[in-house]
N, C-alpha and C positions, 0 to 999 in steps of 0.2 A: 309616267309615275302618277299614282293616284293621290290627289290632294286630300288633306284632312277634311275640308269642307264637303267633299263629295260623299263622304261616309256619314257625316253628321245628319241626324234626323231619321236615318233609315230604320233603326231599331224602334224608336217611338212610333214611327209611321206603321211599321209591320205589326207591332203589338196592338195598335189602335184598330187596325183592320181586323185582326184575328180576335180581339177581345170585344169589339163592337162599340166601345165608348172610350172617351178620354179617361174617365175615372177607373174603369176596369184595366186599361193599359197602364195607368199610373200605379195601381196596386201590383200589377205583374212586374213592373220594372223598379218598384220601390221609389217612385218619384211622386210629385204632386200633380194634380190634374192641370194646374196652371203651367207647370213646366212642360208637360206633354203638349198642351195647346200651343204654347209659344214655339216649341221645337218644330211642330208641323207647320205653323205659320211661316217661320223662317225658311223651311224647306220649300213651301209653295212659292215664296218670294224668289228664292234662288232659282227654282225651276221655271218660273214664269207661267205656272199652270195651277189651276185649282184642282186639288186632289179629292176633296170631300164636298158633298152637298150637305150643309148643316141646317137642321131644324131644331126646334126646342125639344123634340122627342126622339129624333133619330139622326143617324150619321150614315150617309151612303157614299160609296165611291163614285166619282165621275168616270167617264170613259178613259180620260187621261190617267186618273188615279188607279183604275183597274189595270191598265197596261204597265204602269210604273210598279204596282204591287207585284205583278207576275215576275218582273225583272228582279226586284228586291228579294223576293222569296227565293229565287234561284241562287242569288248571290249568298244569302244567309245560309242556305242549305249546303252550298259548296264550302263555305267557311267552316261550317259545323263538321262536314266530312273531313276537311283538312286537319282540324283539331283532333278528330278521332284517330286519324292516321298517325299524327305526331305523338299522341298519347300511347298508341300501340307500339311505336318505335321506342318509346322510353321504357316499355315493359318487356319487349322481346325483339329479337333481331328480324328485320324485314328489309327488303330492297336488294340492290345489286352490290356485290363485292368483287373487286378486281385484285387478284393475288398474283405475284411474280415469284417464281421459285427456280432454283438450279435444275437442270434437266434430269440428271440421274437421281440425285438426292430427292428431287421433287416427286419423281415417279415412285421411288421405292420407300420413302420415309414420310413425305408430307401428305401424299394422296390418301393413305389409310386414315389419317386424322381428318382430312377434308371430307372424305366419304361419310365418316361417322358424324361429323359436324352437320352435314347437309341432311342426314336422316333426322337429327334432332331439331333442325331449323328449316322446315319445308318451305317457309315463305321467303327464303333467301335465294338469290340467283347468283351463281359463282362464275366468274370469268378467270381462267387460269392461263398465265403466260409461263412457258417453260423456256428458259434461256440461260446460258452460262455467261453471257455478256453482262456488263454493268447496266442495270435498268434504272433510268431516272424516274423516280416516283411521281414527280410533279409534271414532267413533260408527257408521261404516258398514263397519267391519271390512275396510279396504282394506290390501293388502300393499304395493303400490307405486302412486304417483301421478305422472303427468307434468303439470307445471304451467307455464303461460306467465304470467309475472308472479308476484306474491306478495311477502311480507315479505322485507326484506333479511336479517333474523335469524330463524332458526327455533328453537323451543324445544329443549332438550336431549333431549327424548323422541323427536325426529324426526331421522333422518339426511337429509342433503341433498347433492346433487351438481349443481354448476352446469355447464351444457352450452353456454353462450354466449348472446348476445343476437340477437334478430331484427334485420333491417335494414328500415327504412321507406323506400319510394321513391314518387315520383309516377309514375303510369302512365296511359296512354290507348290506345285502339285506333288502329291506323294510319289507318283511314278517317276517324276523328274528327279526327285531326291534319291530314289532307289537306284536310278541309272547313273547319276553324276555325283552322288554323295551330298551330305548336308554340311554346308559351311559353318564353322564355329566362330570365326572372327571376321571382322570387316574386310581385312586384306584378302581373305579367301574368296570374296565375292568377285574379284577381278578375274578369277579363273572360270567363272560361270557365264552362261548366256543371260544377258540382261534384257528385260522388256521395259522400255522407257515410256514415259508419257510425253507426247509432243505438244508443245504450246501452240497457240494460234499463230504466233510469229515465226514458227518453224524451228525454234530451239527446243531442246529437251530439258525436262525438269531434272536437276541433279539429285543424287541421293543425299539425304540429310541425316546427320547423326550427332551424338554428343561426343565432343573431343575430350582428350585427356584432361584438359584444363577446365572442363565443365561447360564450355561454350558450345553453341550450335554451329557445326561446320557442314560443309557440303563437298561433294566429290562428283566431278563429271564422269560419266560412265560411257564405255564403248558398248553400245547396245547392239543386240542381234535383231531386235524389232523395236519400232517406235509407233505408238498409237496416239491418234488425236482424240480418242474417245475412251473414257475410263471403263465402260462396259466391254468394249473390244479388248482393252488391255487385260481385264479380268478373264475374258474368254480365252485369250492366248495363254495366260498363266494356268488356267484350269486344264488346258489341253496339253500341259507338260512341256511347253516350249521355252520356259526360262523362269527367272526370278524377277520379281518386281517389288518396289516399295509402294504400298497403297494404304488408303485409309481403312480403318477397321469397319466403319459403317458400310463400306462398299463390298467387303469380302465376307461379311458376317454369315450370310446364308450359305455361301460356297464353303466356308470353313465348317459350319455346322453339318453340312451334307458330306463332308470329307473330301471335297474336290480340291481344296487347297489347305495348306498347313502353314502356320506362322513359324518362322525360324528366327534365330538370333534375338531372343526376347530381351537381351540386355541392351539392344539398340532401339527399343520402342521409345518414341518421343512424341510430344504434342505437335500437331500440325496447325491447320487454319482454324480460326474461331467461327462459331455459328451465331448469327444474330437474327432477331426479328426487328424489322425496321418499318416505320410508318410515318406519314405526315402527322405531326403532333396535333394539328388542329382537328384531325378526324378521330382522335382517341375517345372523345366523349360520345361518339355515335355508338349506340348499343350494338350494332352489327359488327363494328370494328373491335370494340371491347370484347365481345363474345368470342370472336375468332382468335384474338390475341390470347385469351384465356385457354382456348382449346389447343393452340399451338405451343404453349409454354411447356408442354410435355414432350416436345421434340427432343430426341437424343442423337448426338453425333458420334457416340462411342460405339 
C-alpha cells in the first residue's frame, strides 16, 4: 500500500522542475515560495538525496533529481490518464459488461436489444452467458441478469426491476386442429395428443388453468411427447404433432406466421415473472445503468 508520505512533495517538486523556480512553481500551485521550498527540503530529507543544485540565480537538477523527476513525471501522467478514463466513464459507458440471460428468451428477445445497445456504445465489451440454470451473480461476476421466475423477494444486495409476467396459452398447428378438431373446454384436452415440457429432474410441467373458484389449479397430463427444450416443443407443435401450453413470447413469431394457433382463449393466464437483476453496488457504474435503461423495454408478452 502506498503511504501518504510517499506522495507528499511530488507535485511541488514536479512543478518546480517544469516552472524553473520556486516562485514560478508557487504561482502555478497557488502556494507561497516558502511552502514550495519547505516541501522540497522535506522531500530531500526523506529521500536522503539532494535533488537540486541551488545558486542565487539558478536551480538545476542533480543526477539523482533528474532520475527522480523522470519517475515522478511518469506517475503524474498515469494518474492524469486514470482521471481522464474515470471522467469518461461518468459521461458514457466503457469497459466490460457480463450479462446472464435465459437461453431461448435470451436469443430471441434480449439479443436484439443487446445488438442495438452495442452499436450505440462501441467502447463496451459484452460477455453473454446463456443458461436456464440459476446464475449466482456474485460467484460468477455477473453485472446484469435477465431472469424468468425467481424469488418474490430479493436480498438487499441485489437490485431488481419487474418487467411483467409471461402469458400462458394453449396452442396447436392449424392442420392438427383440422384433423382432430378444436377443443372448446379444458376437459376436451384429455382427448388430444399433448406435447409436454420436461423439467431437468425428469418430471413434466402440468397444465395450469383458472379453476371455477378463481384459483390457479394444475392438471397432470398424459403426454404423447415430452421435450426438455422449449424450442423443440414449439417445433413439434408447429409440425402438427399435438397441443401444448406455452408462453406467448415463445410462440409469437410462429403464430404470426400462421404455423400455430392459440386455442381456448378463456384459459389464458399469467405465467412466470420477468426480472432484471443486478448487484446493487454496481448500479452507479454508467455502463450498468445504461444497459439497465436499454433492457427496461424488454417484453415477455
